[in-house]
Biotite code that builds the C-alpha atoms (Angstrom):
import biotite.structure as struc

atoms = struc.array([
    struc.Atom([93.652, 88.657, 98.584], chain_id="A", res_id=1, res_name="MET", atom_name="CA", element="C"),
    struc.Atom([93.984, 85.279, 96.591], chain_id="A", res_id=2, res_name="ARG", atom_name="CA", element="C"),
    struc.Atom([96.734, 82.568, 96.237], chain_id="A", res_id=3, res_name="ARG", atom_name="CA", element="C"),
    struc.Atom([99.317, 83.298, 93.649], chain_id="A", res_id=4, res_name="PHE", atom_name="CA", element="C"),
    struc.Atom([98.187, 81.517, 90.332], chain_id="A", res_id=5, res_name="ALA", atom_name="CA", element="C"),
    struc.Atom([100.022, 78.570, 89.099], chain_id="A", res_id=6, res_name="GLY", atom_name="CA", element="C"),
    struc.Atom([101.746, 77.888, 92.644], chain_id="A", res_id=7, res_name="ARG", atom_name="CA", element="C"),
    struc.Atom([100.753, 74.863, 94.555], chain_id="A", res_id=8, res_name="PRO", atom_name="CA", element="C"),
    struc.Atom([99.683, 75.687, 98.323], chain_id="A", res_id=9, res_name="ALA", atom_name="CA", element="C"),
    struc.Atom([101.966, 74.988, 101.095], chain_id="A", res_id=10, res_name="ALA", atom_name="CA", element="C"),
    struc.Atom([100.710, 72.794, 103.733], chain_id="A", res_id=11, res_name="ASP", atom_name="CA", element="C"),
    struc.Atom([99.200, 74.942, 106.548], chain_id="A", res_id=12, res_name="PRO", atom_name="CA", element="C"),
    struc.Atom([100.538, 73.003, 109.107], chain_id="A", res_id=13, res_name="ARG", atom_name="CA", element="C"),
    struc.Atom([103.873, 73.597, 108.272], chain_id="A", res_id=14, res_name="ALA", atom_name="CA", element="C"),
    struc.Atom([103.277, 77.246, 109.039], chain_id="A", res_id=15, res_name="PHE", atom_name="CA", element="C"),
    struc.Atom([101.589, 76.659, 112.159], chain_id="A", res_id=16, res_name="ALA", atom_name="CA", element="C"),
    struc.Atom([104.288, 74.621, 113.539], chain_id="A", res_id=17, res_name="VAL", atom_name="CA", element="C"),
    struc.Atom([106.632, 77.196, 112.469], chain_id="A", res_id=18, res_name="ALA", atom_name="CA", element="C"),
    struc.Atom([104.685, 79.854, 114.069], chain_id="A", res_id=19, res_name="SER", atom_name="CA", element="C"),
    struc.Atom([104.969, 78.141, 117.506], chain_id="A", res_id=20, res_name="TRP", atom_name="CA", element="C"),
    struc.Atom([109.002, 77.458, 117.064], chain_id="A", res_id=21, res_name="LEU", atom_name="CA", element="C"),
    struc.Atom([109.559, 81.075, 116.428], chain_id="A", res_id=22, res_name="LEU", atom_name="CA", element="C"),
    struc.Atom([107.709, 82.379, 119.505], chain_id="A", res_id=23, res_name="ARG", atom_name="CA", element="C"),
    struc.Atom([109.417, 83.070, 122.811], chain_id="A", res_id=24, res_name="TYR", atom_name="CA", element="C"),
    struc.Atom([109.636, 79.840, 124.772], chain_id="A", res_id=25, res_name="PRO", atom_name="CA", element="C"),
    struc.Atom([107.291, 80.582, 127.726], chain_id="A", res_id=26, res_name="GLY", atom_name="CA", element="C"),
    struc.Atom([105.550, 77.902, 129.830], chain_id="A", res_id=27, res_name="GLU", atom_name="CA", element="C"),
    struc.Atom([102.918, 77.107, 127.395], chain_id="A", res_id=28, res_name="ARG", atom_name="CA", element="C"),
    struc.Atom([105.154, 76.597, 124.611], chain_id="A", res_id=29, res_name="LEU", atom_name="CA", element="C"),
    struc.Atom([107.704, 74.847, 126.604], chain_id="A", res_id=30, res_name="LEU", atom_name="CA", element="C"),
    struc.Atom([104.836, 72.482, 127.932], chain_id="A", res_id=31, res_name="ALA", atom_name="CA", element="C"),
    struc.Atom([103.814, 71.763, 124.294], chain_id="A", res_id=32, res_name="GLY", atom_name="CA", element="C"),
    struc.Atom([107.516, 70.757, 122.739], chain_id="A", res_id=33, res_name="ARG", atom_name="CA", element="C"),
    struc.Atom([106.812, 67.109, 122.534], chain_id="A", res_id=34, res_name="PRO", atom_name="CA", element="C"),
    struc.Atom([103.507, 67.690, 120.700], chain_id="A", res_id=35, res_name="GLU", atom_name="CA", element="C"),
    struc.Atom([105.291, 70.093, 118.114], chain_id="A", res_id=36, res_name="LEU", atom_name="CA", element="C"),
    struc.Atom([108.043, 67.571, 117.715], chain_id="A", res_id=37, res_name="ALA", atom_name="CA", element="C"),
    struc.Atom([105.470, 65.040, 116.679], chain_id="A", res_id=38, res_name="ARG", atom_name="CA", element="C"),
    struc.Atom([103.696, 67.592, 114.427], chain_id="A", res_id=39, res_name="GLU", atom_name="CA", element="C"),
    struc.Atom([106.884, 68.731, 112.628], chain_id="A", res_id=40, res_name="ALA", atom_name="CA", element="C"),
    struc.Atom([107.836, 65.041, 112.122], chain_id="A", res_id=41, res_name="ALA", atom_name="CA", element="C"),
    struc.Atom([104.527, 64.157, 110.466], chain_id="A", res_id=42, res_name="ALA", atom_name="CA", element="C"),
    struc.Atom([104.646, 66.703, 107.710], chain_id="A", res_id=43, res_name="LEU", atom_name="CA", element="C"),
    struc.Atom([104.559, 65.284, 104.166], chain_id="A", res_id=44, res_name="ARG", atom_name="CA", element="C"),
    struc.Atom([106.851, 67.504, 102.533], chain_id="A", res_id=45, res_name="ASP", atom_name="CA", element="C"),
    struc.Atom([110.399, 66.074, 103.190], chain_id="A", res_id=46, res_name="ARG", atom_name="CA", element="C"),
    struc.Atom([111.905, 69.477, 102.446], chain_id="A", res_id=47, res_name="ARG", atom_name="CA", element="C"),
    struc.Atom([109.869, 71.331, 104.739], chain_id="A", res_id=48, res_name="VAL", atom_name="CA", element="C"),
    struc.Atom([109.585, 68.365, 107.412], chain_id="A", res_id=49, res_name="ARG", atom_name="CA", element="C"),
    struc.Atom([113.526, 67.724, 107.774], chain_id="A", res_id=50, res_name="GLU", atom_name="CA", element="C"),
    struc.Atom([114.748, 71.202, 109.286], chain_id="A", res_id=51, res_name="PRO", atom_name="CA", element="C"),
    struc.Atom([111.598, 71.711, 111.370], chain_id="A", res_id=52, res_name="LEU", atom_name="CA", element="C"),
    struc.Atom([111.893, 68.343, 112.939], chain_id="A", res_id=53, res_name="ALA", atom_name="CA", element="C"),
    struc.Atom([115.540, 68.841, 113.458], chain_id="A", res_id=54, res_name="ARG", atom_name="CA", element="C"),
    struc.Atom([114.861, 72.011, 115.283], chain_id="A", res_id=55, res_name="PHE", atom_name="CA", element="C"),
    struc.Atom([111.609, 70.859, 117.202], chain_id="A", res_id=56, res_name="ALA", atom_name="CA", element="C"),
    struc.Atom([113.686, 67.714, 118.277], chain_id="A", res_id=57, res_name="ALA", atom_name="CA", element="C"),
    struc.Atom([116.852, 69.545, 119.527], chain_id="A", res_id=58, res_name="ALA", atom_name="CA", element="C"),
    struc.Atom([114.323, 72.232, 121.183], chain_id="A", res_id=59, res_name="PHE", atom_name="CA", element="C"),
    struc.Atom([112.312, 69.373, 122.872], chain_id="A", res_id=60, res_name="ALA", atom_name="CA", element="C"),
    struc.Atom([115.357, 67.884, 124.249], chain_id="A", res_id=61, res_name="ALA", atom_name="CA", element="C"),
    struc.Atom([116.882, 71.086, 125.995], chain_id="A", res_id=62, res_name="GLU", atom_name="CA", element="C"),
    struc.Atom([116.374, 70.555, 129.590], chain_id="A", res_id=63, res_name="PRO", atom_name="CA", element="C"),
    struc.Atom([116.671, 74.270, 130.575], chain_id="A", res_id=64, res_name="SER", atom_name="CA", element="C"),
    struc.Atom([113.790, 76.633, 129.672], chain_id="A", res_id=65, res_name="GLY", atom_name="CA", element="C"),
    struc.Atom([116.052, 79.496, 130.701], chain_id="A", res_id=66, res_name="ARG", atom_name="CA", element="C"),
    struc.Atom([118.771, 78.624, 128.156], chain_id="A", res_id=67, res_name="ALA", atom_name="CA", element="C"),
    struc.Atom([116.206, 78.666, 125.453], chain_id="A", res_id=68, res_name="LEU", atom_name="CA", element="C"),
    struc.Atom([114.734, 81.838, 126.697], chain_id="A", res_id=69, res_name="ALA", atom_name="CA", element="C"),
    struc.Atom([118.112, 83.396, 126.862], chain_id="A", res_id=70, res_name="GLU", atom_name="CA", element="C"),
    struc.Atom([118.753, 82.339, 123.237], chain_id="A", res_id=71, res_name="ARG", atom_name="CA", element="C"),
    struc.Atom([115.616, 83.431, 121.894], chain_id="A", res_id=72, res_name="TRP", atom_name="CA", element="C"),
    struc.Atom([116.324, 86.765, 123.181], chain_id="A", res_id=73, res_name="ILE", atom_name="CA", element="C"),
    struc.Atom([120.026, 87.085, 122.067], chain_id="A", res_id=74, res_name="ALA", atom_name="CA", element="C"),
    struc.Atom([118.796, 86.121, 118.745], chain_id="A", res_id=75, res_name="THR", atom_name="CA", element="C"),
    struc.Atom([115.662, 88.021, 117.896], chain_id="A", res_id=76, res_name="PHE", atom_name="CA", element="C"),
    struc.Atom([115.488, 91.180, 120.691], chain_id="A", res_id=77, res_name="GLU", atom_name="CA", element="C"),
    struc.Atom([119.461, 92.272, 120.508], chain_id="A", res_id=78, res_name="THR", atom_name="CA", element="C"),
    struc.Atom([119.833, 92.430, 116.675], chain_id="A", res_id=79, res_name="ARG", atom_name="CA", element="C"),
    struc.Atom([118.104, 94.265, 114.280], chain_id="A", res_id=80, res_name="ARG", atom_name="CA", element="C"),
    struc.Atom([119.088, 92.052, 111.224], chain_id="A", res_id=81, res_name="ARG", atom_name="CA", element="C"),
    struc.Atom([117.244, 89.499, 112.970], chain_id="A", res_id=82, res_name="THR", atom_name="CA", element="C"),
    struc.Atom([114.120, 91.307, 113.769], chain_id="A", res_id=83, res_name="SER", atom_name="CA", element="C"),
    struc.Atom([110.803, 89.265, 113.368], chain_id="A", res_id=84, res_name="LEU", atom_name="CA", element="C"),
    struc.Atom([108.752, 92.135, 112.435], chain_id="A", res_id=85, res_name="TYR", atom_name="CA", element="C"),
    struc.Atom([108.965, 92.102, 108.769], chain_id="A", res_id=86, res_name="LEU", atom_name="CA", element="C"),
    struc.Atom([107.712, 95.259, 108.017], chain_id="A", res_id=87, res_name="THR", atom_name="CA", element="C"),
    struc.Atom([110.764, 96.793, 109.404], chain_id="A", res_id=88, res_name="TYR", atom_name="CA", element="C"),
    struc.Atom([112.810, 95.125, 106.530], chain_id="A", res_id=89, res_name="TYR", atom_name="CA", element="C"),
    struc.Atom([110.720, 96.762, 103.729], chain_id="A", res_id=90, res_name="THR", atom_name="CA", element="C"),
    struc.Atom([109.566, 100.249, 105.566], chain_id="A", res_id=91, res_name="HIS", atom_name="CA", element="C"),
    struc.Atom([112.200, 100.760, 108.189], chain_id="A", res_id=92, res_name="GLY", atom_name="CA", element="C"),
    struc.Atom([110.937, 103.217, 110.660], chain_id="A", res_id=93, res_name="ASP", atom_name="CA", element="C"),
    struc.Atom([108.881, 105.237, 108.284], chain_id="A", res_id=94, res_name="THR", atom_name="CA", element="C"),
    struc.Atom([105.420, 106.291, 108.172], chain_id="A", res_id=95, res_name="ARG", atom_name="CA", element="C"),
    struc.Atom([104.787, 104.064, 105.431], chain_id="A", res_id=96, res_name="GLY", atom_name="CA", element="C"),
    struc.Atom([105.141, 100.998, 108.135], chain_id="A", res_id=97, res_name="ARG", atom_name="CA", element="C"),
    struc.Atom([102.214, 102.446, 110.131], chain_id="A", res_id=98, res_name="GLY", atom_name="CA", element="C"),
    struc.Atom([99.917, 101.995, 106.983], chain_id="A", res_id=99, res_name="MET", atom_name="CA", element="C"),
    struc.Atom([101.405, 98.543, 106.273], chain_id="A", res_id=100, res_name="ALA", atom_name="CA", element="C"),
    struc.Atom([100.662, 97.666, 109.900], chain_id="A", res_id=101, res_name="LEU", atom_name="CA", element="C"),
    struc.Atom([96.982, 98.984, 109.688], chain_id="A", res_id=102, res_name="LEU", atom_name="CA", element="C"),
    struc.Atom([96.741, 96.786, 106.505], chain_id="A", res_id=103, res_name="ARG", atom_name="CA", element="C"),
    struc.Atom([97.666, 93.891, 108.195], chain_id="A", res_id=104, res_name="LEU", atom_name="CA", element="C"),
    struc.Atom([95.489, 94.212, 111.197], chain_id="A", res_id=105, res_name="ARG", atom_name="CA", element="C"),
    struc.Atom([92.588, 94.735, 108.738], chain_id="A", res_id=106, res_name="LYS", atom_name="CA", element="C"),
    struc.Atom([93.369, 91.391, 106.830], chain_id="A", res_id=107, res_name="LEU", atom_name="CA", element="C"),
    struc.Atom([93.665, 89.344, 109.960], chain_id="A", res_id=108, res_name="TYR", atom_name="CA", element="C"),
    struc.Atom([90.241, 90.764, 111.100], chain_id="A", res_id=109, res_name="ARG", atom_name="CA", element="C"),
    struc.Atom([88.668, 89.849, 107.506], chain_id="A", res_id=110, res_name="ALA", atom_name="CA", element="C"),
    struc.Atom([90.325, 86.476, 107.780], chain_id="A", res_id=111, res_name="GLY", atom_name="CA", element="C"),
    struc.Atom([88.936, 85.807, 111.263], chain_id="A", res_id=112, res_name="GLY", atom_name="CA", element="C"),
    struc.Atom([91.948, 86.126, 113.141], chain_id="A", res_id=113, res_name="MET", atom_name="CA", element="C"),
    struc.Atom([91.711, 89.463, 115.178], chain_id="A", res_id=114, res_name="PRO", atom_name="CA", element="C"),
    struc.Atom([95.086, 90.345, 116.806], chain_id="A", res_id=115, res_name="MET", atom_name="CA", element="C"),
    struc.Atom([95.439, 91.489, 120.363], chain_id="A", res_id=116, res_name="GLU", atom_name="CA", element="C"),
    struc.Atom([96.865, 94.767, 120.890], chain_id="A", res_id=117, res_name="HIS", atom_name="CA", element="C"),
    struc.Atom([99.929, 93.367, 122.802], chain_id="A", res_id=118, res_name="SER", atom_name="CA", element="C"),
    struc.Atom([101.298, 92.422, 119.398], chain_id="A", res_id=119, res_name="GLU", atom_name="CA", element="C"),
    struc.Atom([102.260, 93.868, 116.489], chain_id="A", res_id=120, res_name="LEU", atom_name="CA", element="C"),
    struc.Atom([100.477, 92.656, 113.505], chain_id="A", res_id=121, res_name="PRO", atom_name="CA", element="C"),
    struc.Atom([103.790, 92.130, 111.303], chain_id="A", res_id=122, res_name="ASP", atom_name="CA", element="C"),
    struc.Atom([105.309, 89.830, 113.980], chain_id="A", res_id=123, res_name="PHE", atom_name="CA", element="C"),
    struc.Atom([106.403, 86.824, 111.735], chain_id="A", res_id=124, res_name="LEU", atom_name="CA", element="C"),
    struc.Atom([104.940, 83.925, 114.269], chain_id="A", res_id=125, res_name="PRO", atom_name="CA", element="C"),
    struc.Atom([101.604, 85.892, 114.089], chain_id="A", res_id=126, res_name="ALA", atom_name="CA", element="C"),
    struc.Atom([101.857, 86.169, 110.246], chain_id="A", res_id=127, res_name="MET", atom_name="CA", element="C"),
    struc.Atom([102.568, 82.181, 110.134], chain_id="A", res_id=128, res_name="LEU", atom_name="CA", element="C"),
    struc.Atom([99.464, 81.541, 112.472], chain_id="A", res_id=129, res_name="GLU", atom_name="CA", element="C"),
    struc.Atom([97.438, 83.303, 109.965], chain_id="A", res_id=130, res_name="PHE", atom_name="CA", element="C"),
    struc.Atom([98.852, 81.433, 107.101], chain_id="A", res_id=131, res_name="ALA", atom_name="CA", element="C"),
    struc.Atom([98.015, 78.174, 109.114], chain_id="A", res_id=132, res_name="GLY", atom_name="CA", element="C"),
    struc.Atom([94.380, 79.014, 109.609], chain_id="A", res_id=133, res_name="SER", atom_name="CA", element="C"),
    struc.Atom([93.337, 81.905, 106.855], chain_id="A", res_id=134, res_name="ALA", atom_name="CA", element="C"),
    struc.Atom([90.803, 80.982, 104.274], chain_id="A", res_id=135, res_name="PRO", atom_name="CA", element="C"),
    struc.Atom([91.508, 80.575, 100.467], chain_id="A", res_id=136, res_name="ASP", atom_name="CA", element="C"),
    struc.Atom([95.258, 80.903, 100.898], chain_id="A", res_id=137, res_name="GLY", atom_name="CA", element="C"),
    struc.Atom([95.276, 84.583, 102.130], chain_id="A", res_id=138, res_name="TRP", atom_name="CA", element="C"),
    struc.Atom([98.014, 83.979, 104.946], chain_id="A", res_id=139, res_name="GLY", atom_name="CA", element="C"),
    struc.Atom([100.117, 82.198, 102.363], chain_id="A", res_id=140, res_name="GLU", atom_name="CA", element="C"),
    struc.Atom([99.975, 84.990, 99.680], chain_id="A", res_id=141, res_name="ALA", atom_name="CA", element="C"),
    struc.Atom([100.756, 87.485, 102.348], chain_id="A", res_id=142, res_name="LEU", atom_name="CA", element="C"),
    struc.Atom([103.804, 85.762, 103.327], chain_id="A", res_id=143, res_name="LEU", atom_name="CA", element="C"),
    struc.Atom([104.712, 85.711, 99.646], chain_id="A", res_id=144, res_name="ARG", atom_name="CA", element="C"),
    struc.Atom([104.192, 89.566, 99.646], chain_id="A", res_id=145, res_name="GLU", atom_name="CA", element="C"),
    struc.Atom([107.126, 89.624, 102.606], chain_id="A", res_id=146, res_name="HIS", atom_name="CA", element="C"),
    struc.Atom([109.243, 87.399, 101.002], chain_id="A", res_id=147, res_name="ARG", atom_name="CA", element="C"),
    struc.Atom([112.359, 89.855, 100.638], chain_id="A", res_id=148, res_name="PRO", atom_name="CA", element="C"),
    struc.Atom([112.169, 90.242, 104.704], chain_id="A", res_id=149, res_name="GLY", atom_name="CA", element="C"),
    struc.Atom([111.677, 86.653, 105.174], chain_id="A", res_id=150, res_name="ILE", atom_name="CA", element="C"),
    struc.Atom([114.982, 85.900, 102.997], chain_id="A", res_id=151, res_name="GLU", atom_name="CA", element="C"),
    struc.Atom([116.771, 88.739, 104.688], chain_id="A", res_id=152, res_name="LEU", atom_name="CA", element="C"),
    struc.Atom([116.170, 87.307, 108.037], chain_id="A", res_id=153, res_name="LEU", atom_name="CA", element="C"),
    struc.Atom([116.971, 83.670, 106.805], chain_id="A", res_id=154, res_name="ARG", atom_name="CA", element="C"),
    struc.Atom([120.567, 84.791, 105.484], chain_id="A", res_id=155, res_name="ILE", atom_name="CA", element="C"),
    struc.Atom([121.175, 86.731, 109.083], chain_id="A", res_id=156, res_name="ALA", atom_name="CA", element="C"),
    struc.Atom([120.367, 83.622, 110.753], chain_id="A", res_id=157, res_name="LEU", atom_name="CA", element="C"),
    struc.Atom([122.335, 81.262, 108.356], chain_id="A", res_id=158, res_name="ARG", atom_name="CA", element="C"),
    struc.Atom([125.427, 83.716, 108.960], chain_id="A", res_id=159, res_name="GLU", atom_name="CA", element="C"),
    struc.Atom([125.071, 83.690, 112.668], chain_id="A", res_id=160, res_name="GLN", atom_name="CA", element="C"),
    struc.Atom([124.680, 79.821, 112.536], chain_id="A", res_id=161, res_name="ARG", atom_name="CA", element="C"),
    struc.Atom([121.620, 80.228, 114.536], chain_id="A", res_id=162, res_name="SER", atom_name="CA", element="C"),
    struc.Atom([119.414, 76.950, 115.186], chain_id="A", res_id=163, res_name="PRO", atom_name="CA", element="C"),
    struc.Atom([116.342, 79.085, 114.329], chain_id="A", res_id=164, res_name="TYR", atom_name="CA", element="C"),
    struc.Atom([117.729, 79.124, 110.723], chain_id="A", res_id=165, res_name="ALA", atom_name="CA", element="C"),
    struc.Atom([116.111, 75.750, 110.174], chain_id="A", res_id=166, res_name="ASP", atom_name="CA", element="C"),
    struc.Atom([112.634, 76.932, 110.698], chain_id="A", res_id=167, res_name="VAL", atom_name="CA", element="C"),
    struc.Atom([112.836, 79.926, 108.503], chain_id="A", res_id=168, res_name="VAL", atom_name="CA", element="C"),
    struc.Atom([114.458, 77.525, 105.963], chain_id="A", res_id=169, res_name="ASP", atom_name="CA", element="C"),
    struc.Atom([111.301, 75.414, 106.267], chain_id="A", res_id=170, res_name="ALA", atom_name="CA", element="C"),
    struc.Atom([109.088, 78.520, 105.609], chain_id="A", res_id=171, res_name="VAL", atom_name="CA", element="C"),
    struc.Atom([111.106, 79.394, 102.621], chain_id="A", res_id=172, res_name="ALA", atom_name="CA", element="C"),
    struc.Atom([111.006, 76.149, 101.108], chain_id="A", res_id=173, res_name="VAL", atom_name="CA", element="C"),
    struc.Atom([107.100, 76.084, 101.810], chain_id="A", res_id=174, res_name="ALA", atom_name="CA", element="C"),
    struc.Atom([106.745, 79.009, 99.862], chain_id="A", res_id=175, res_name="LEU", atom_name="CA", element="C"),
    struc.Atom([108.839, 78.225, 96.943], chain_id="A", res_id=176, res_name="GLY", atom_name="CA", element="C"),
    struc.Atom([111.552, 79.870, 95.004], chain_id="A", res_id=177, res_name="ALA", atom_name="CA", element="C"),
    struc.Atom([111.123, 83.785, 95.135], chain_id="A", res_id=178, res_name="PRO", atom_name="CA", element="C"),
    struc.Atom([110.139, 85.561, 92.126], chain_id="A", res_id=179, res_name="GLY", atom_name="CA", element="C"),
    struc.Atom([112.492, 87.910, 90.182], chain_id="A", res_id=180, res_name="GLU", atom_name="CA", element="C"),
    struc.Atom([111.127, 90.975, 91.814], chain_id="A", res_id=181, res_name="GLY", atom_name="CA", element="C"),
    struc.Atom([111.647, 89.450, 95.191], chain_id="A", res_id=182, res_name="ASP", atom_name="CA", element="C"),
    struc.Atom([115.143, 88.948, 94.247], chain_id="A", res_id=183, res_name="ARG", atom_name="CA", element="C"),
    struc.Atom([115.849, 92.332, 93.122], chain_id="A", res_id=184, res_name="ALA", atom_name="CA", element="C"),
    struc.Atom([114.215, 93.722, 96.231], chain_id="A", res_id=185, res_name="HIS", atom_name="CA", element="C"),
    struc.Atom([116.304, 91.877, 98.427], chain_id="A", res_id=186, res_name="LEU", atom_name="CA", element="C"),
    struc.Atom([119.545, 92.720, 96.728], chain_id="A", res_id=187, res_name="GLU", atom_name="CA", element="C"),
    struc.Atom([118.665, 96.171, 97.141], chain_id="A", res_id=188, res_name="LYS", atom_name="CA", element="C"),
    struc.Atom([117.884, 95.355, 100.878], chain_id="A", res_id=189, res_name="LEU", atom_name="CA", element="C"),
    struc.Atom([121.264, 93.645, 101.066], chain_id="A", res_id=190, res_name="LEU", atom_name="CA", element="C"),
    struc.Atom([122.818, 96.684, 99.696], chain_id="A", res_id=191, res_name="ARG", atom_name="CA", element="C"),
    struc.Atom([121.203, 99.603, 101.410], chain_id="A", res_id=192, res_name="ASP", atom_name="CA", element="C"),
    struc.Atom([119.403, 98.440, 104.146], chain_id="A", res_id=193, res_name="GLY", atom_name="CA", element="C"),
    struc.Atom([115.767, 99.324, 105.155], chain_id="A", res_id=194, res_name="PRO", atom_name="CA", element="C"),
    struc.Atom([114.460, 102.997, 104.616], chain_id="A", res_id=195, res_name="PRO", atom_name="CA", element="C"),
    struc.Atom([115.862, 105.350, 107.012], chain_id="A", res_id=196, res_name="SER", atom_name="CA", element="C"),
    struc.Atom([113.435, 108.148, 107.051], chain_id="A", res_id=197, res_name="GLU", atom_name="CA", element="C"),
    struc.Atom([113.028, 108.932, 110.529], chain_id="A", res_id=198, res_name="GLN", atom_name="CA", element="C"),
    struc.Atom([109.838, 110.254, 111.834], chain_id="A", res_id=199, res_name="VAL", atom_name="CA", element="C"),
    struc.Atom([111.063, 112.083, 115.254], chain_id="A", res_id=200, res_name="GLY", atom_name="CA", element="C"),
    struc.Atom([109.116, 111.525, 118.432], chain_id="A", res_id=201, res_name="VAL", atom_name="CA", element="C"),
    struc.Atom([105.689, 110.689, 116.397], chain_id="A", res_id=202, res_name="GLU", atom_name="CA", element="C"),
    struc.Atom([104.895, 107.033, 116.411], chain_id="A", res_id=203, res_name="PRO", atom_name="CA", element="C"),
    struc.Atom([105.764, 104.973, 113.297], chain_id="A", res_id=204, res_name="PHE", atom_name="CA", element="C"),
    struc.Atom([102.087, 103.601, 113.288], chain_id="A", res_id=205, res_name="ALA", atom_name="CA", element="C"),
    struc.Atom([98.719, 104.893, 113.881], chain_id="A", res_id=206, res_name="PRO", atom_name="CA", element="C"),
    struc.Atom([97.258, 104.150, 117.600], chain_id="A", res_id=207, res_name="PRO", atom_name="CA", element="C"),
    struc.Atom([94.965, 101.438, 116.675], chain_id="A", res_id=208, res_name="GLU", atom_name="CA", element="C"),
    struc.Atom([97.748, 99.227, 115.692], chain_id="A", res_id=209, res_name="VAL", atom_name="CA", element="C"),
    struc.Atom([100.488, 100.287, 118.291], chain_id="A", res_id=210, res_name="MET", atom_name="CA", element="C"),
    struc.Atom([100.520, 97.574, 121.354], chain_id="A", res_id=211, res_name="PRO", atom_name="CA", element="C"),
    struc.Atom([99.032, 98.991, 124.432], chain_id="A", res_id=212, res_name="ARG", atom_name="CA", element="C"),
    struc.Atom([101.523, 96.812, 126.748], chain_id="A", res_id=213, res_name="ALA", atom_name="CA", element="C"),
    struc.Atom([104.209, 94.498, 126.269], chain_id="A", res_id=214, res_name="GLU", atom_name="CA", element="C"),
    struc.Atom([103.081, 91.097, 125.729], chain_id="A", res_id=215, res_name="ALA", atom_name="CA", element="C"),
    struc.Atom([103.238, 88.912, 128.812], chain_id="A", res_id=216, res_name="PRO", atom_name="CA", element="C"),
    struc.Atom([105.760, 86.014, 129.076], chain_id="A", res_id=217, res_name="ARG", atom_name="CA", element="C"),
])
């Protein structure tokens, strides 16, 4: 996978910061909030820096870790429209999603970032982590492949007036304007929603990409 020709590379540090800010606020993340706020404030691109720094500063200033955890769960775990699992937007719960997940896991392994089995590879924070560290722009190109899903998530967060919209806004700005094909795909998703083929009781992904247990928090 190569970076898209003719498009300047985004600052990988922005993707790394966004990766942390979109994760569940467990103890490690809560302890690292001041450092994340400093990292966000030091980004070069003003259009990316401002929304990330705004969210990171408010995130660091919130005294209640429980309130942050409850907000994350209410935002990302109770509404399908704000799912952080990007292949859901393009494949729904179909067999095609399983192959997409398998491809992602193979790309991560090839890029030097093997995934833990407790986390699905289409989890946006994991994709952002890959974009922050993968060689030759692989991770950025991968995010561009999933631009319609990112835009759909962005729209839903804005409609809910969620503070997390700032983080996804920053990611979208870092990636640049979506292409014509991305816009057409987004319009179709907005009109029809994700594919709705049901796979019964069979898992939608091959066993090698399904999580063994829920990630600890």
